[in-house]
C-alpha positions, 0 to 999 in steps of 0.5 A: 912431463912438460907439454908444449901447447897453449891455452885454449881459446874459449871461441875454439871450445864453443866452435869445435867441442866435440874433442873435449865432450869425448875426453870428458865422457871418458873420464866420467866413465872411467870408474876412478874413485876420488878421495874428494867430492864436489857437489855444489849444494853441499859446497853452498851448505859448508860455505854458508856454515863456515861464514856464519860460524866465523861471525861473517853474514850472508848476503841477500842473494845467498837465500835465493841461490840457495833455494835455486841450487837445492831446486835443481838438485832435487830435479837432478840428484847426484845419484851416480857420482862420477870422477868431474874436473869441475873448473872447465875455464879455456885456461885449463884446457891446453892445446897441443898438437891439435890436441886438447888436455885438461889441467888444473885438477884441484877442484877435482872429485866425484860429482854429477856429470851434468855439472862438468858439461853445465861447467864448461858450457858456462865458463865458455859462454857456449850457445844453443848450438854449441850446447847441442854439439857438446851433447851430442858429441858426448852422448854420441846421440842426437839430443834435444833441449832439456828445459829447466823452469823455476816458477816464482815460489813454485817447483823446478820442471825438467823435461828430459829429451835424450838426455839433453840439458840447458845450463845455469849459473854456477853449472848446474842448469840454466834456468828459463825465464818462464815456465813452458804452458801446458 
């Protein structure tokens, strides 16, 4: 069916993320069994293998990015895959009659709910206020920021405060500049 509407603006999503948060939560909790799996750490390994098998070389930054993604995945493993959209650009959200509708489902697959939330926040330049509003609507409770710190050559530190999350490039987690002092 054709829906009359217009692509959402990232500013609109930052200012009022609650409706989309509730829609994502309903989708994540739907129990829908999608045929595809979308887990960034696996995808990066797969893409690297494909590139090298075809004679390509990986850029120098790839190794560092893969190590970082692997450490974040160890801290936030994909233990309970849920249906995810995985491409939450503002252009993939349509505003129609006051509702926000998700479109462009080609990357949909079973994945990590935090990736979808992070993907939404990163792709639409959410600040901390917008991130917290997103998470409070998603979890239907007050949240505290989750800090993910990566020490150079060290481990990922994760502090969970009521489910809250900070996001990183690619939507997994935003990594703090320095580890929290003990």
